Each structure stands twice: as structure tokens, then as C-alpha cells.
C-alpha positions as CSV (number, residue, x, y, z in Angstrom):
1,M,0.0,0.0,0.0
2,K,1.3,3.5,-0.8
3,A,0.6,6.8,0.9
4,R,1.1,10.3,-0.5
5,V,1.6,13.2,1.9
6,T,1.3,16.7,0.6
7,I,2.8,19.4,2.8
8,M,2.3,23.1,2.4
9,L,2.9,26.2,4.5
10,K,-0.2,27.3,6.3
11,D,-2.1,30.4,5.0
12,G,-0.5,33.5,6.3
13,V,3.0,32.1,6.6
14,L,5.5,33.9,4.3
15,D,6.6,31.7,1.4
16,P,9.9,33.1,0.0
17,Q,10.4,30.2,-2.4
18,G,6.9,30.6,-3.8
19,E,7.5,34.4,-4.2
20,A,10.8,33.7,-6.0
21,I,9.0,31.3,-8.4
22,R,6.3,33.8,-9.0
23,H,8.9,36.5,-9.8
24,A,10.8,34.2,-12.1
25,L,7.6,33.2,-14.0
26,G,6.9,36.9,-14.5
27,G,10.4,37.4,-15.9
28,L,9.7,34.6,-18.3
29,G,6.6,36.3,-19.6
30,F,4.0,34.5,-17.5
31,G,2.3,37.6,-16.2
32,G,-1.0,36.0,-15.2
33,V,0.3,34.4,-12.0
34,G,-0.8,36.3,-8.9
35,G,0.7,34.1,-6.3
36,V,2.6,30.8,-5.8
37,R,2.8,28.5,-2.8
38,Q,5.6,26.0,-2.9
39,G,5.4,22.7,-1.0
40,K,6.6,19.1,-1.0
41,V,5.2,15.7,-1.6
42,I,6.4,12.6,0.2
43,E,5.5,9.1,-1.1
44,L,5.7,6.2,1.3
45,D,5.5,2.4,0.7
46,L,3.7,0.8,3.6
47,T,3.3,-2.7,4.7
48,A,-0.1,-2.1,6.2
49,T,-3.0,-3.8,4.5
50,D,-5.9,-1.8,6.0
51,A,-6.3,1.7,4.6
52,A,-7.7,3.2,7.9
53,T,-4.7,1.9,9.9
54,A,-2.3,3.1,7.3
55,E,-3.8,6.6,7.2
56,A,-3.6,6.8,11.0
57,E,0.0,5.7,11.0
58,V,1.0,8.2,8.3
59,K,-0.8,11.0,10.3
60,R,1.3,10.1,13.3
61,M,4.4,10.2,11.1
62,C,3.4,13.7,9.9
63,E,2.8,14.9,13.5
64,G,6.1,13.5,14.7
65,L,8.5,14.1,11.9
66,L,7.4,14.8,8.3
67,A,5.6,18.2,8.9
68,N,6.3,21.1,11.1
69,T,2.7,21.5,12.2
70,V,3.4,25.0,13.7
71,I,3.8,26.4,10.2
72,E,2.8,23.6,7.8
73,K,-0.4,21.8,7.0
74,Y,-0.5,18.3,5.5
75,A,-2.9,16.1,3.6
76,V,-2.6,12.2,3.5
77,E,-3.8,10.2,0.6
78,I,-3.7,6.4,0.5
79,V,-3.2,5.3,-3.0
């Protein structure tokens, strides 16, 4: 079973990488981009066979290590 975790900065947290990407896109002629938020995706191969158990375990991983929950939000998808 696989899990995909998407981690993004929370709304209101400054995203300098996103702003740099937005600026670079403007320099390349893509003027229609008003804002960019940059994040990360982590894919995990799990041995769990039950989706609910796997999701609970991955959420514990996020809370303990994968995401800085003070400034980041995360979403877990079992695929």
C-alpha cells in the first residue's frame, strides 16, 4: 500500500520560495500568475493492508517528523 503526503505552508505564513518562483515566472513572460505557494510531496511504501490503519499511522508520522505543524499543514492520501 502506498501513501502520498502533501505538505504546504499554512495560510498567512510567508513563502519566500513561492514568491521567488512567481517572480521568475513573471520574468519569463507568464504575467498571469498572482501568487505561488511551494510545498513538498512525500510518497511512502507501507506494509499495512488496512487503509484506515495506514492513514492513522501516516498522520502520526506527519505529526512526529514529516511536517512542522506549527507552520505547515498536510494532507494524507492512501493510493
